[in-house]
Each structure stands twice: as structure tokens, then as C-alpha cells.
C-alpha positions in Angstrom: 100.6 82.6 121.2 102.9 81.3 123.5 105.4 83.8 125.4 108.3 83.2 127.9 109.6 79.7 126.0 113.5 79.3 126.2 115.4 81.1 124.1 116.3 79.5 120.5 119.7 78.7 119.6 119.5 80.1 115.8 123.2 78.3 115.1 123.2 77.0 111.8 119.8 78.6 110.6 119.5 78.6 107.6 119.0 82.4 106.3 117.5 81.8 102.9 114.7 83.3 103.8 112.4 83.7 100.4 112.1 79.9 100.5 109.9 80.2 103.2 109.0 84.1 104.0 108.2 84.5 100.2 106.4 87.6 100.8 109.4 88.7 103.7 107.7 90.8 107.1 105.9 94.0 107.8 104.9 95.4 110.9 101.8 98.1 111.5 99.3 99.9 113.8 101.5 100.6 117.1 100.8 100.9 120.4 102.7 102.2 123.1 103.3 98.9 123.8 103.2 97.2 120.6 102.8 96.4 117.0 100.8 94.3 114.0 103.6 91.9 112.8 102.3 89.9 109.8 104.4 86.8 107.3 103.4 84.9 104.8 104.8 81.5 104.7 105.2 79.9 100.8 102.4 77.4 100.7 104.6 74.5 99.2 107.0 75.0 102.8 104.3 74.5 105.1 104.4 71.3 107.0 101.2 70.2 109.4 102.3 70.3 112.9 104.7 72.7 112.4 104.5 75.7 114.8 105.9 79.0 114.0 108.6 81.4 116.2 109.0 85.2 116.6 111.5 86.8 118.0 111.7 90.6 119.1 115.2 92.3 120.3 116.2 95.6 120.9 118.8 95.4 118.2 119.3 93.8 114.9 121.7 90.8 116.0 119.3 89.8 118.4 121.6 90.1 121.2 119.2 91.9 123.7 116.2 89.6 123.0 112.6 91.1 124.5 110.0 88.7 123.4 110.0 85.1 121.8 106.7 83.2 121.5 105.4 80.3 120.0 102.7 80.4 117.0 100.9 77.8 116.8 100.5 75.4 113.1 97.1 75.8 113.7 97.9 79.8 113.0 99.3 78.9 109.2 95.8 78.0 107.2 94.6 78.6 103.5 91.9 80.1 105.1 94.2 83.2 105.5 96.1 82.2 102.0 99.0 81.3 104.8 99.2 84.6 106.1 100.0 85.4 109.7 99.5 88.3 111.8 100.4 89.1 115.5 99.5 91.5 117.5 101.6 92.2 120.3 99.9 95.0 122.0 100.9 95.0 125.7 103.5 92.9 125.0 106.3 95.4 124.4 107.8 96.9 127.7 105.7 100.4 128.4 109.4 101.9 129.5 110.4 101.7 126.1 107.2 103.4 124.6 108.6 105.4 121.7 111.5 102.9 120.8 112.3 100.7 117.6 112.3 97.0 117.8 114.1 94.3 115.6 111.8 91.0 115.3 112.2 88.1 112.9 110.4 84.5 112.2 111.4 81.0 112.5 109.7 77.8 111.1 111.5 74.5 110.4 115.2 76.1 110.8 114.6 79.2 108.6 115.3 82.3 109.3 112.9 85.1 108.0 114.7 88.8 106.8 114.7 90.8 110.2 112.1 93.7 110.0 112.4 97.1 112.3 109.3 98.5 113.9 108.5 101.3 116.6 105.9 101.4 118.8 104.1 105.2 119.8 105.2 107.3 122.8 103.6 107.3 125.7 101.1 109.7 127.4 103.8 111.1 129.4 106.4 111.7 126.9 106.9 115.1 125.8 107.4 114.8 122.0 108.1 117.4 120.2 108.9 115.9 116.8 107.2 113.5 114.7 107.9 112.4 110.7 105.5 110.5 108.4 106.1 108.8 105.2 102.8 109.3 102.7 101.9 106.6 100.3 98.8 106.3 97.5 98.2 104.9 94.9 101.1 102.2 93.5 99.8 100.7 90.9 102.1 97.5 90.2 101.8 97.1 86.3 101.8 101.0 86.1 105.5 101.2 87.1 108.3 100.3 89.1 108.7 101.2 93.0 112.1 103.4 93.2 109.8 105.8 95.1 109.2 103.1 97.9 113.5 102.3 98.3 113.9 105.7 98.6 111.6 105.4 101.7 113.1 102.5 103.0 116.2 104.0 103.3 114.7 107.1 105.2 115.8 106.5 109.0 114.2 109.5 110.1 110.7 108.8 109.1 109.0 107.4 111.9 106.1 105.5 110.3 104.0 105.4 107.1 100.7 106.2 106.5 99.6 104.2 103.4 96.2 106.1 102.1 94.7 103.8 99.7 94.8 101.9 96.7 97.5 99.2 97.4 96.9 97.3 95.2 94.4 98.2 91.9 91.4 95.1 91.0 92.4 95.4 87.4 95.5 93.7 85.6 95.6 96.1 81.9 92.3 97.9 82.1 93.0 100.9 79.5 91.3 103.2 81.1 93.7 103.3 84.4 97.0 101.3 82.6 99.0 101.3 79.7 100.9 98.2 80.2 104.7 100.1 79.2 106.2 97.5 81.3 106.4 93.8 80.3 108.0 92.2 83.4 104.9 94.3 85.5 102.0 92.4 83.7 99.3 89.8 85.8 97.2 87.5 84.5 94.5 86.7 86.6 93.4 83.7 87.9 89.6 84.2 87.0 91.4 85.2 82.8 89.7 88.5 82.8 91.2 92.2 83.1 89.1 92.9 86.9 88.9 91.0 90.0 86.1 89.0 89.9 86.7 87.8 93.4 89.5 86.3 96.2 91.8 84.1 94.5 92.1 87.4 92.3 92.3 89.7 94.9 95.0 87.4 96.7 96.8 87.2 93.0 97.0 90.2 93.0 97.9 91.2 96.7 100.9 88.1 96.7 102.2 89.7 93.3 102.4 93.3 94.2 104.1 91.4 97.7 106.4 90.2 95.8 108.1 93.4 94.8 111.3 93.8 96.8 111.5 97.8 97.2 107.9 97.3 98.7 109.5 94.8 100.9 112.4 96.9 102.0 109.7 99.6 103.0 107.5 97.3 105.1 110.3 95.8 106.5 112.4 98.9 107.4 109.0 101.0 108.6 105.6 100.5 110.6 102.8 101.2 108.3 99.4 102.4 109.4 97.0 101.9 106.1 93.7 102.4 105.0 92.2 101.1 101.7 90.5 103.3 98.8 88.3 102.4 95.6 90.8 99.9 93.9 91.2 97.6 96.6 87.8 96.6 95.4 86.3 98.5 92.3 86.7 102.0 90.9 84.6 104.9 92.2 82.8 102.2 94.4 80.3 102.8 97.1 77.4 101.3 99.2 73.7 101.1 97.1 71.7 101.5 99.9 68.9 101.0 97.7 69.8 97.6 97.2 71.5 97.3 100.0 74.8 96.3 98.1 78.2 97.2 97.1 78.1 100.0 94.1 80.6 100.0 91.3 79.7 101.3 88.3 82.9 100.3 86.3 82.7 96.7 87.4 82.0 93.6 85.3 79.5 92.4 87.6 77.4 95.9 87.2 77.6 96.4 83.5 78.2 92.9 82.0 75.1 91.1 80.8 76.2 87.5 81.6 76.2 88.9 85.7 72.7 90.9 85.5 74.2 93.6 87.6 73.4 91.0 90.3 73.2 92.4 94.0 74.5 89.0 95.8 77.8 89.1 93.1 78.3 92.5 94.3 77.9 91.8 97.5 80.3 89.4 97.9 82.3 90.9 96.3 82.6 93.6 98.8 83.4 91.0 101.9 86.4 89.1 99.0 87.7 92.3 99.0 87.5 93.0 102.3 88.9 89.7 103.1 91.7 89.5 101.0 92.5 93.3 102.3 93.1 91.9 106.0 95.1 88.9 105.3 97.8 90.7 102.8 97.6 94.5 104.6 98.7 94.3 108.5 96.2 96.3 110.5 94.8 95.7 113.8 91.2 94.8 112.5 89.5 91.7 112.1 87.2 90.4 109.5 84.7 88.3 110.6 84.6 85.6 107.9 80.8 84.8 109.4 79.2 87.9 108.9 76.5 87.9 105.6 77.1 91.8 105.4 80.2 93.6 104.5 79.1 96.4 107.2 79.2 93.3 109.8 82.1 92.0 108.4 85.0 94.5 109.1 85.6 98.0 110.3 88.7 100.1 109.3 88.4 103.6 110.6 90.6 103.8 113.7 92.5 106.0 116.1 95.9 106.4 116.9 97.8 108.3 120.0 101.2 109.6 119.8 101.7 111.0 123.3 100.2 113.8 123.9 101.7 115.4 120.5 99.2 113.8 118.0 96.1 112.2 117.7 95.5 110.6 114.1 92.1 109.8 113.0 92.2 106.9 109.7 88.6 107.3 108.1 87.2 104.8 105.5 85.2 106.5 102.8 84.2 103.7 100.5 82.2 101.3 102.8 79.2 103.3 103.6 79.3 106.4 101.6 76.4 107.5 99.1 76.0 107.0 95.7 77.8 109.6 93.4 75.6 112.8 93.4 75.0 113.6 90.1 74.8 109.9 88.8 77.5 107.1 87.9 78.3 107.6 84.4 82.0 109.1 83.7 82.9 112.9 83.3 79.6 114.8 83.4 78.4 112.6 86.1 80.9 111.6 88.5 83.6 113.8 87.9 82.9 117.2 86.5 79.0 117.9 86.2 77.8 120.5 84.7 74.5 121.8 86.3 73.6 118.9 89.0 71.7 120.6 91.6 72.3 117.7 94.3 75.6 118.2 95.2 74.6 120.2 98.6 71.6 117.2 99.5 72.3 116.5 103.3 71.3 113.1 102.7 74.5 112.4 101.4 77.3 111.0 103.1 80.9 109.9 102.7 81.5 108.2 106.1 77.9 107.2 107.1 76.3 108.3 110.7 78.4 106.1 113.0 81.9 107.4 111.4 81.0 110.3 111.5 79.8 111.3 114.5 83.0 109.1 115.6 85.3 111.4 113.9 83.6 114.8 114.8 83.8 113.6 118.6 87.0 112.6 118.6 88.4 115.7 116.4 86.4 118.1 119.0 87.6 116.8 121.9 91.2 116.1 121.2 93.4 117.9 123.5 96.9 116.8 121.5 99.3 119.0 120.0 98.5 118.2 116.3 94.9 116.3 115.1 95.9 114.7 111.7 92.6 112.8 109.3 94.0 110.1 107.3 91.8 110.6 104.0 91.2 109.3 100.5 89.6 111.3 98.5 90.6 115.2 98.4 89.0 117.4 101.3 89.0 120.7 100.0 87.2 122.2 97.1 88.6 121.9 93.7 86.7 123.7 91.1 86.0 126.0 88.0 85.1 129.3 89.8 84.1 132.7 88.8 84.6 135.8 90.9 85.3 133.4 94.2 82.1 131.2 93.3 81.9 127.9 92.2 80.9 127.5 88.2 81.2 123.7 88.5 83.3 121.4 90.3 86.1 119.2 88.6 85.6 115.6 90.9 82.6 114.9 93.0 84.3 111.6 93.3 86.1 113.3 96.1 84.4 115.5 99.0 83.0 117.8 96.2 79.9 116.0 95.6 79.6 115.4 99.9 78.7 119.0 100.4 76.8 118.8 103.5 78.6 116.6 105.4 82.0 118.4 104.4 80.0 121.5 105.9 79.1 119.1 109.0 83.0 118.8 109.9 84.2 122.2 108.8 81.2 124.3 111.4 82.1 121.8 114.0 85.9 121.9 113.8 85.1 125.8 113.8 82.7 126.4 116.5 85.0 123.9 119.0 88.1 125.7 117.9 90.1 123.0 117.2 93.8 124.0 116.3 96.5 122.5 114.1 94.0 120.5 112.5 96.0 118.5 109.3 94.7 116.1 106.8 96.6 114.1 105.1 95.1 112.8 101.6 95.8 110.3 98.8 93.7 109.2 95.5 93.8 111.6 92.8 97.7 111.1 91.4 98.4 114.8 92.5 100.8 116.8 94.7 98.5 119.4 96.4 99.2 121.6 99.5 95.7 123.7 100.7 94.4 125.7 103.1 91.1 124.3 104.4 88.6 127.0 104.6 85.0 127.5 106.3 83.9 129.7 103.2 86.3 129.2 100.1 84.1 131.8 98.4 86.2 134.1 100.7 89.6 134.6 99.6 90.9 137.6 102.3 93.2 136.6 103.8 93.1 138.2 106.8 90.0 136.6 107.8 91.4 134.5 110.1 88.5 132.7 111.5 88.0 131.6 107.9 91.3 129.6 107.8 90.7 125.4 109.5 93.4 123.9 108.8 95.8 122.2 106.1 95.6 119.7 103.7 98.5 117.8 102.4 97.7 115.5 98.9 100.6 112.8 98.2 101.1 111.7 95.0 100.7 108.4 93.2 103.5 106.2 93.5 103.2 104.9 90.3 99.8 105.4 89.0 98.6 107.4 85.8 98.5 111.2 86.7 95.1 113.2 86.6 95.4 114.2 83.6 96.4 111.0 82.1 93.1 109.6 83.7 90.6 111.7 83.2 91.9 112.2 79.5 91.6 108.7 78.8 87.8 109.2 79.1 87.4 111.9 76.6 87.9 113.0 73.2 90.3 115.1 71.7 88.2 118.5 72.8 87.1 117.5 75.8 91.2 116.4 76.4 92.4 119.7 75.7 90.1 121.5 77.8 90.8 119.3 80.9 94.2 120.1 80.6 94.0 123.4 80.1 91.7 123.0 83.5 94.4 121.3 85.0 97.6 123.5 84.3 99.1 124.9 87.9 98.3 128.2 87.1 94.4 127.9 85.8 94.2 125.3 89.4 95.6 128.2 91.6 93.5 130.9 89.9 90.3 129.3 90.0 91.1 127.9 93.6 93.4 130.0 95.5 93.6 128.4 98.8 95.6 125.6 96.6 99.1 126.7 97.4 100.8 123.8 95.2 99.7 121.9 92.5 101.6 119.5 90.5 99.7 116.4 88.8 102.9 115.6 86.0 105.1 113.3 88.1 104.6 110.4 91.0 106.7 109.7 94.2 105.9 110.3 97.9 105.8 112.8 100.6 106.8 113.6 103.7 104.9 115.3 107.1 106.9 116.5 109.9 105.2 117.5 112.8 107.7 119.5 115.5 106.5 121.9 118.4 105.8 125.1 116.1 105.2 123.8 112.6 104.3 121.1 110.6 106.1 120.6 107.1 105.6 119.0 103.9 108.3 117.6 101.4 107.1 116.3 98.0 110.2 113.9 96.2 109.5 113.2 92.7 111.1 109.6 91.7 110.7 108.5 87.8 108.6 105.4 88.1 110.0 104.1 84.9 113.5 103.1 85.8 113.2 99.2 87.8 116.7 100.8 89.5 116.4 101.2 93.2 119.2 103.7 93.2 117.2 105.6 91.3 117.4 109.8 91.5 114.8 111.5 93.6 114.2 115.4 93.8 112.3 117.4 95.8 109.7 119.7 94.3 108.0 121.5 96.8 108.5 121.8 100.4 105.6 123.9 102.5 105.0 124.7 106.2 102.3 125.0 108.5 103.3 127.5 111.3 100.9 127.5 114.8 101.6 131.3 114.4 99.7 132.2 110.6 97.0 130.6 109.3 98.1 130.2 106.0 100.9 127.7 104.4 104.3 129.1 103.6 106.5 128.0 100.9 110.3 127.2 101.6 113.0 126.1 99.6 113.8 123.2 98.2 117.8 123.2 98.4 118.9 120.6 99.9 116.3 118.0 100.0 
């Protein structure tokens, strides 16, 4: 990237952005002096030897230019599927840390759409407010992105956290997708229902990113993203015994023609990592020469927002152990009855290196708020009796990794970490929950038992929890499950859960201030293609610094 070139005269340039920049633009991973910028050049528009240009300004009309750069044509390559990432860290003025900037790309005298991005506040900035949008689980085939249209229009949001399942690796798998919308179907290059490699993953990302509401959200906000399982394969993990990807539902594992070949599975993980690094902007670098996924890409990372917030984005699929109670569906991966392996200290969600990094960061942080961006539910979700757990309801989440969860909570408790928050995705459910050291202790006056607060944002479009699990069960099991997932039953069995709704889709926001954090949950009808579809506020909850537990707030006017 070459900086400091003479200002480009854009008079008369084409504004037909989609003819060249077919998937628009995006920004991600802010620092006080930069962001990651992203775009994609339509392959038919690529001309050998033609350089790409970038402009960044203080205003959307580009009258106050801050930076102009030339990006060599060698950066527009089929090897990256014609995606381009530009790291501006250190290139924007430190005196403007925490400010909004506007950017656009220029290629062959065609202007991209204008993107809006924001840098993080500097360490000396005394901010007292920060608002985040929370997203997860946006199955393209399962609905429309009206929730993202609402998020795009909300200029009160500072940054957006995407907590995983940016794509689904499936294109009509009946476990997840009923395909009710003819214009949202996909036919993978491989011809199957599940991605079999790089070209399938790339096709899915291109399809997802063609959505105008997703484009608008990523044009208007700077994202911070982590993947979950569906960027690779459902309920995936690392099979340490065979040193390969564990993918219990994938054809490479189940279909006899593929023979459960560890080489195919390892390559599948590498392919999914490569496609994610190409199409989801993040300050990470995929090493195409690496033969092992653990060497190819490191995703977990930390962000500082002045001295106000430390954000730890973790990654809990690449290093996690196999499921504690087996790889079968309902009675092993989700509701294992009689399983005795749930407290096995060898079970790890994070892997040793990431766990040590996380504990060290959380316990040494001096920020006002500490936030963990997390894929699967951290708290307990179980059937109980007299406060004691009878059976967990989902051991694909942290309930299947009790010993490691205890390591984290013990470290937080011993270090007296204050104002600890978790933002979670994955379960297609709205949840707000107190984090406790001992969930069997229901006394509201055991103040030291309260360690923090967890907020789960719902799916944007993916099937809700009842639909998702019911597809795997017979009629009697389905009836029992739906009764167990009714809000009163969940809260009786899990009194630390303050709000629970698994019947709607949408998004949520998380606003931190100098005295409280407020979570606001919105329901948006995924069946409407209208970007002006209405939204409804279904929950608003606060965690005051001065109180150990959550308090409900009125939703009027939200």
C-alpha cells in the first residue's frame, strides 16, 4: 500500500458501484489509529495491472481527506477470491481516536459505496458510554435480514459484535432449514447440501454478502467478529486422538464413500478458515502454507476501548475437546442422561494457550468493564431439583466443560474481577442471566456468589431452539422438550436466568455507562423481505455496578 499520493480528481467517475464492487465494503477490528477495510472486486471487472485506490475522509462528501492510498493490482488475486483487506492501524491520526471516518475504494474510475467506520478511543480518553450491537446466527436460507436493516439505521451504536454463524455451511439440511423462501435457496458448486470444501464455502459467503441489508449494516458500522461452528460444520470440535476436525454430522464423517478420512476433515477445517479470513474482515492472517489448522489461523483477540472496556473475543471451536458424553444427537450432545464425564478436567473448550491468555487478561485488566465475546452459553441451563442439577440441556455449550468453566470462575472470583460481562450467541434464544460461582446457591444475599452477567443475543434468522431440537426427536420427546423450554419451566429450574425467550428472532444492543450496563432485545420478523419491517422491544435489563443481580426495566418507548 502506497500512501501520500496526490489527491484523485473523482469528477465524472461512475457511481455504479455494484458493477465493480459487487459485495460492497466493510470495516472491522478498530484500534485508536485505524480499522481493517474490506471489499471484493467482481471477477469480470478485474483488469491485470490495474491498481485499486482508497480514500478516507472526515466527511461523507470527501471534502476533508485524511488518507489516500494506492493498493497494487497484485493484491486483487483469485487466490483470495478477489477479496481485498487493508489494515489502516497506525495510519489514522491518534488525535482523532474514537472518531467516525468515511471511506471508499476506486477501481477503473468506478467509485465504491461509501462506508462509515469508527476507531476506538485512546487510553487517555475518559469515555463513560459505549453501545454495541450484538448479532449471531444469520442463516440466509431461513429468512430475511430485516434485523440488520434496523441495526444499519441505528447511529447510536458505536460498534457491532458478531458472535458467530455468519454463514451456515448447509443449503437445505432439514435439521436446520425448511426452505420456506424460494428466493433464499442456494445450490452449492459441489451439488450437495453441505459444504465439501473451499469453493462451496466461498460461494456461500458471496451469496450471503450479496444481501443488501447485510451490506448496509457492514457499510454503516465497524464489526468485530468471531466464528462459531457453522462457518465449518455443525457442532464441530478438534479430535485430538486423530488430530483432525471432529464433525459428527458432516458427510465426510457419516457417508461411507468418504470413509471418515482424517485428511479430508483436516482440509475441510483449513478451507473454512481460509474462506472466513477472506470474507469476514478481521485483523487475522491465514497462513496458506500451514498444514495444520492450529498453525494456519489464530482468531481470539483483545480490544481496548480506552480505560473503559476491555473486550476479549474468544474462539471455542478450533481447540475444544470432543463432546463429553459422545457424538450422538439428543441424549449425548444435548441432554445426556446419566453421563458421568461432565466434570472431566481434561475437557477443554478453549485449549491451554487460549485459556491462559483469557484468564491472564481478565484478571489483570484495569478497565471499568470486562466483556467476553463468547459463542456458546456460559451459564448453567439444566433440569434441577431443590437447586441441584439433574441433567444439563445442552452439553455442546459450557455445561459440557464444567471443570474449565470452574477454572475461569474461580480465577475471576479470586482476583475480585469487577463488572464482568459475557455476550453470547449460538442458541437462537434471548437470555439474560446472572453468572454465579455456585448455581446451587439460590440466596440473593450471597453477594460473593455473583460473578457477573451474561447476555445472549437471538438468531437473526436461524430456527429457534425448540424448532432446532424438535427436528431431532419423536413426538413424545418433542412434547417434553417444548414443555421444558417454556419460559416458566426454564426460570424455575434455573433461577439465575432472568429473561428467556426462544420463540423469536432479531438482535440486541448492549450499552455500558459509568454506572450500569443495559441490554435491550428486539424482535424482528424474519419472514418479511421489507427492510422497513417493524421491530418490537421484548426485553430491557440493567446490571448496575452497585447491585450484584440484574433488574428489569420498562420497554415502553424502545
